[in-house]
C-alpha positions, 0 to 999 in steps of 0.5 A, a space after each residue: 573203055 571197052 570190056 577187052 580194053 578193061 581186061 587188058 588193063 586189069 592184067 597189065 595192072 596185075 603183072 606191073 602195078 601202077 604203084 611201081 611207076 610207069 619206068 618200071 613198066 617199060 623196064 618190064 616190057 624191055 625185060 620180057 622182049 630180051 628174054 623171049 629172044 633169049 628163050 628162043 636161042 635156048 632152044 635154036 642154039 642146040 638144035 643149030 650146032 646139032 645140025 652142024 656137028 654130032 660131036 657131044 663136046 663140041 656142042 657143049 663147048 657153045 654153052 661153056 664159051 657163053 658162060 666163060 665172059 662171067 669169069 672172064 669179065 664179070 668184075 670190070 662189068 660191074 665197075 662199068 655199070 657203076 661208071 655210066 648211065 645204066 639206062 643208056 648202057 643198057 640199050 647199048 648192050 641189047 643193040 649190040 646183042 641184036 647186031 650179034 644175032 643178026 650176023 648169026 641169022 644172015 650166016 644161017 640164012 646163007 648157009 655159011 655158019 660153022 661151029 666157030 662162028 656159033 662159038 664166037 656169037 656165044 662169047 660175044 653174047 655172053 660177054 654182052 649179058 655179063 653186062 645186061 644182067 648186072 645193069 638190070 638189077 641195078 636199074 630196078 633199084 634206080 626205077 622204084 622206091 625201096 619199099 616196093 623193090 620186092 614185087 617189082 623183082 618178083 614181077 620181073 623174075 615170073 616174066 623172065 620164067 614165062 619168056 625165057 623158059 616156058 614161052 621162048 623155047 618151043 616158039 623157037 623150035 617151032 620156028 627153026 622147023 620152018 626155016 632155020 634162020 627164022 628165030 634168029 631173026 626173030 631173036 634180033 627183033 626181040 632184042 632190038 625192041 628191047 633196046 629201044 623199050 630201055 630208053 623209055 625209062 626215066 631214072 628216079 632222082 638221087 641225092 648221092 653224087 657219084 664219086 670221082 672216077 679212079 682206076 678200074 682195078 681200084 673201082 673193082 677193089 671197092 666192090 670186094 671190099 665193100 661186100 666182105 666188110 659188110 656181114 650180111 651181104 658177105 654171109 648172103 654171098 658165101 650162103 648162095 656160093 655154098 648152095 650153088 656148089 651143091 645145086 651145080 652137082 645136082 643139075 649136073 645129072 638131071 637129064 640122065 637121072 630123068 633118062 636112067 631113074 625115072 625112065 622118061 626120054 627127052 619130052 619127059 625131060 622137058 616137062 620135068 624142067 617145065 614144071 620147075 618153070 610153072 612153079 616159078 610163075 606161081 612163086 613170082 605171083 605170090 611173092 607179094 602175099 608171102 612178103 606181107 605175111 612173112 619176114 624176109 628172114 622167114 622166107 629165106 630160111 624156108 628157102 633153104 628148107 625147101 631146097 634141101 628136101 628137094 634133093 633128098 626127095 628126088 633122090 628117093 624118087 622114081 615116079 615121074 609124076 612125083 619128080 615133077 611135083 617136087 620140081 614145081 615146088 622147087 621152082 616156087 622156092 626159086 623165084 621167092 629166094 631170088 626176089 628176096 635175094 635180089 631185094 636184100 642186096 638192092 636195099 642194102 648196097 648204095 646205088 653207085 656200088 650196086 654194079 660192083 657188088 653184084 658182080 662179085 656176087 654173080 661171079 661167086 654164084 656162077 662160078 659155084 655152079 660150074 665147080 658144082 657141075 664138075 663134082 656132080 659129073 665125077 660123083 654120077 661116074 663113080 657111084 651112079 646118077 643119084 650120088 649128086 643128089 644125095 651129096 647135094 642133100 647132105 651138103 645143104 643140110 649142113 649149110 642150113 643148119 649152119 647158117 639158120 641163125 644169121 638170116 635174121 641179120 641178113 634180112 635187116 641188112 639195110 640197117 647195117 652200115 658198110 663198117 658192119 655197124 648198125 645204122 640209126 633209123 
């Protein structure tokens, strides 16, 4: 084997260790392709709308249209994920996303694109994401053994941050400068590639048979009831809802905070977000080491402290450099927390319920951010851009104190049965 091939092989082993299996590597490749496409859209979507209209509400409406499907279809999507072959469903959804973006590409290339066309495309893509994100989480649990779920999740989260937040946006903006339709066509190609790669996955055999199908509302109810009756997962869900209200309040004013408090422009704001993304990559890369040295309960408690201190530090700081350091640390926390939270849910929730329980969890998470954003906007309008940060700090501190002792139970959630009783080892 040549030196170059050896280096590539070692890098591949580092990103997707062989212990995770070949199917995980296909899943990782599909995730990278799809999220690179999402990263392109993250930059070129607003650029396209800005070229159509200068109305701030019209531009913001596109982001709302992409989140709206979570509120409308999040719970039914979870039931669908549990009903069908998740591998084929994911491939079909990625294929559908490629078709939608392909249609948008044609509209841009022919000069017929309008704001309503963009809104429809964003709504359709958001609908697809409610299924794709849920199915992807479940596919990890269907693909790798339970003992290495933490490593698998951290590798996926790190790759998502690189492609979606670091590489995708600047590549998309550069391609948009060459030709408006070019990044959309590239995005469609990425999503089509993701659909093909997913079909190469081979799921691990399961000795649990899928229950007989019932009415969709009954299956959705089953996921809600399971989560509520499982104390650790219920507590984890309530924690993320509470923390995302405070987080949503803070992120609502990040751009104004960067401009008015730190005195930086658009580039500075972008670099601030990039610092968090770089931290996320570091957090994902170091997750295996952290998980070996610390218990899941300790990692989650550390995460609560870091997030609380992040809000306090940003409320006090005026230095862009120090703020970037804080955002870097926050990014590390976000990757570690995300990997831990996913691992806890995947280990605890039965495979045939994973889609439905995840849909309840995600609905609460997305909804909490939306509520927090409204709170943050109102506070900033009344008392200035640091008011939401102080709200986030005080709220997070209270939540941390209240939830501190419960995280030992959450970390051992896989040992708790659906009735709330400890299962035999």
